[in-house]
C-alpha positions as CSV (number, residue, x, y, z in Angstrom):
1,M,0.0,0.0,0.0
2,I,2.9,2.4,0.7
3,G,4.4,1.6,-2.7
4,Q,1.0,2.5,-4.3
5,L,0.8,5.7,-2.4
6,C,4.4,6.7,-3.3
7,S,3.9,5.9,-7.0
8,L,0.8,8.2,-7.5
9,E,1.4,11.0,-9.9
10,R,-0.4,14.4,-10.3
11,R,-1.2,15.3,-13.9
12,T,-2.8,18.5,-15.2
13,A,-5.1,18.2,-18.2
14,R,-5.4,20.7,-21.0
15,G,-8.4,22.4,-19.3
16,G,-6.4,22.9,-16.1
17,K,-8.1,20.1,-14.2
18,D,-5.8,18.1,-12.0
19,S,-6.0,14.3,-11.6
20,I,-4.0,11.9,-9.4
21,D,-3.4,8.5,-10.9
22,H,-0.9,5.7,-11.1
23,P,1.9,6.0,-13.7
24,P,1.5,4.5,-17.1
25,G,2.5,0.9,-17.4
26,N,1.9,-2.1,-15.1
27,H,1.1,-0.2,-11.9
28,H,-1.9,-0.3,-9.6
29,D,-3.6,2.1,-7.2
30,D,-6.8,0.3,-6.2
31,I,-5.8,-0.5,-2.6
32,I,-4.6,3.0,-1.8
33,N,-7.7,4.5,-3.5
34,S,-10.0,2.4,-1.3
35,A,-8.1,3.3,1.8
36,A,-8.1,7.0,0.9
37,G,-11.8,6.9,0.2
38,S,-12.5,5.3,3.6
39,L,-10.5,7.8,5.4
40,T,-12.1,10.7,3.6
41,N,-15.6,9.3,4.5
42,L,-14.6,9.2,8.1
43,I,-13.3,12.7,8.0
44,I,-16.3,14.3,6.3
45,E,-18.9,12.2,8.2
46,D,-21.2,14.4,10.2
47,W,-20.8,13.1,13.7
48,S,-22.6,16.0,15.3
49,G,-26.2,15.4,16.4
50,G,-28.0,12.1,16.4
51,K,-25.4,9.8,14.9
52,A,-22.9,10.5,17.7
53,V,-25.5,10.2,20.4
54,L,-26.7,6.8,19.1
55,E,-23.1,5.6,18.7
56,V,-22.4,6.5,22.4
57,A,-25.6,4.8,23.6
58,R,-24.8,1.7,21.6
59,R,-21.3,1.4,23.1
60,Q,-22.6,2.1,26.6
61,M,-25.3,-0.6,26.2
62,A,-22.6,-3.1,24.9
63,A,-20.4,-2.3,27.9
64,E,-23.2,-2.8,30.4
65,K,-24.2,-6.1,28.8
66,A,-20.6,-7.3,28.9
67,A,-20.3,-6.3,32.6
68,G,-23.6,-7.9,33.5
69,T,-25.1,-4.6,34.7
70,W,-27.7,-4.3,31.9
71,P,-31.0,-3.5,33.7
72,F,-33.2,-5.4,31.3
73,A,-33.8,-9.1,31.0
74,K,-31.1,-11.2,29.5
75,N,-33.5,-12.5,26.8
76,D,-34.6,-9.1,25.5
77,K,-35.4,-10.4,22.1
78,P,-38.9,-9.6,20.7
79,Q,-41.6,-12.0,21.8
80,P,-44.4,-13.3,19.5
81,I,-47.6,-11.3,19.5
82,T,-50.5,-12.9,21.4
83,R,-53.9,-12.8,19.9
84,E,-56.4,-10.7,21.8
85,W,-60.0,-9.7,21.2
86,A,-60.7,-6.0,20.3
87,R,-61.3,-4.0,23.5
88,G,-65.0,-3.5,24.0
89,S,-66.1,-6.3,21.7
90,V,-68.6,-9.0,22.8
91,E,-65.8,-11.6,22.9
92,W,-63.6,-9.3,25.0
93,V,-66.4,-8.6,27.5
94,R,-67.0,-12.4,27.9
95,E,-63.3,-13.0,28.3
96,Q,-63.1,-10.3,31.0
97,A,-66.1,-11.9,32.8
98,G,-64.1,-15.2,33.0
99,E,-65.8,-17.1,30.2
100,T,-63.5,-18.9,27.9
101,V,-63.9,-17.6,24.3
102,P,-61.9,-19.6,21.8
103,H,-60.1,-17.7,19.1
104,P,-61.0,-18.8,15.6
105,P,-58.2,-20.8,14.0
106,R,-55.9,-18.9,11.6
107,E,-55.9,-20.1,8.0
108,A,-52.7,-20.3,6.1
109,G,-52.6,-18.2,3.0
110,G,-55.9,-16.4,3.8
111,T,-58.2,-18.9,2.1
112,S,-60.5,-21.3,3.8
113,T,-60.0,-25.1,3.7
114,A,-63.3,-25.6,1.9
115,A,-62.3,-23.2,-0.9
116,R,-58.9,-24.8,-1.3
117,T,-60.5,-28.3,-1.5
118,T,-62.9,-27.2,-4.2
119,D,-60.1,-25.6,-6.2
120,E,-58.0,-28.7,-5.9
121,E,-60.9,-30.9,-7.0
122,E,-61.5,-28.6,-10.0
123,I,-57.8,-28.8,-11.0
124,R,-57.8,-32.6,-10.7
125,E,-60.9,-32.8,-12.9
126,L,-59.3,-30.6,-15.6
127,F,-56.1,-32.6,-15.6
128,S,-57.7,-36.0,-15.4
129,S,-59.8,-35.2,-18.5
130,T,-56.7,-34.0,-20.3
131,L,-54.6,-37.0,-19.4
132,K,-57.1,-39.7,-20.2
133,P,-56.3,-41.6,-23.5
């Protein structure tokens, strides 16, 4: 990388615009270009405001978790959502009164079992009539 940095040359075009590039021939400058780009991004990154605050909070949280002083549960991952009746609905009122109200089963794909069965039967009929000799 140091060799690539030292071999860079500054050239001025006819219009007066400067460019920095590797010398003609079998030379490369891809590694030093990526390093220079990364350093430039760090320098011009706006660390004032929200980004800096969030980074400090993230580091503090990681340090507290590592030290075992994190105030929240060790398993602080999101938990699955439990199904509840709409507040004020007839089912909710019955549930609050202590009556057990079963939730209707969820259907996969949003279609009822009966609709899927009739669709499958219709497809079988179409294919069976097509496949018969």
